[in-house]
C-alpha positions as CSV (number, residue, x, y, z in Angstrom):
1,C,0.4,-0.1,0.2
2,E,3.0,2.1,0.8
3,I,4.4,2.1,-2.8
4,A,0.9,2.5,-4.7
5,N,1.0,5.9,-2.2
6,N,4.2,6.5,-3.2
7,L,3.6,5.7,-6.7
8,K,0.3,8.0,-7.2
9,K,2.6,11.0,-5.3
10,E,4.7,11.0,-8.1
11,L,2.5,10.3,-10.9
12,L,0.5,12.9,-9.9
13,G,4.6,15.1,-9.1
14,L,4.2,14.7,-13.2
15,L,0.7,15.8,-13.6
16,V,1.6,19.4,-11.9
17,K,4.2,19.3,-14.5
18,A,3.1,18.5,-17.0
19,K,-0.1,20.8,-16.9
20,E,2.5,24.4,-16.1
21,L,4.4,23.0,-19.4
22,M,1.9,22.9,-20.9
23,W,0.5,27.0,-20.1
24,K,4.1,28.0,-20.6
25,L,4.4,26.5,-23.7
26,Y,0.5,27.7,-25.0
27,G,1.2,31.2,-23.2
28,L,-1.7,30.1,-20.9
29,P,-2.4,32.9,-17.7
30,E,-1.1,30.8,-14.7
31,D,-4.1,31.8,-12.7
32,L,-6.5,30.7,-15.4
33,T,-9.1,27.8,-13.4
34,G,-11.8,27.1,-15.0
35,Q,-12.4,28.4,-18.4
36,I,-11.6,24.8,-20.4
37,Y,-12.8,25.8,-23.4
38,Y,-10.6,29.0,-23.5
39,V,-7.6,26.6,-22.6
40,D,-9.5,24.3,-25.5
41,Y,-9.3,27.3,-27.8
42,V,-5.8,28.6,-27.3
43,I,-4.7,25.0,-28.1
44,S,-6.4,24.3,-31.4
45,N,-5.0,27.8,-32.6
46,K,-2.0,28.0,-31.6
47,N,0.8,25.7,-33.7
48,I,3.1,24.5,-31.1
49,K,6.4,23.6,-33.5
50,D,8.0,20.4,-32.8
51,K,11.1,21.3,-32.2
52,E,10.5,23.5,-29.3
53,F,7.8,20.7,-28.0
54,R,10.3,18.2,-28.3
55,E,12.9,20.5,-26.0
56,A,10.1,21.9,-24.0
57,T,9.1,18.0,-22.9
58,R,12.9,16.4,-22.8
59,A,12.1,16.9,-18.8
60,F,10.2,14.3,-19.0
61,G,12.7,11.9,-20.6
62,T,11.1,12.3,-23.8
């Protein structure tokens, strides 16, 4: 059970980092909450280049 809890904490930490990375890549304001339609609009209309995305995700070991 302790291993499962540690794994959950680690995965939640990665999710938080991924969200922060996405916000940074798309230039979204840090205090943006509960406005999923705006986030969808920005993501669908902003073109992130493959090179930029790959460089940003290297922190995750991909």
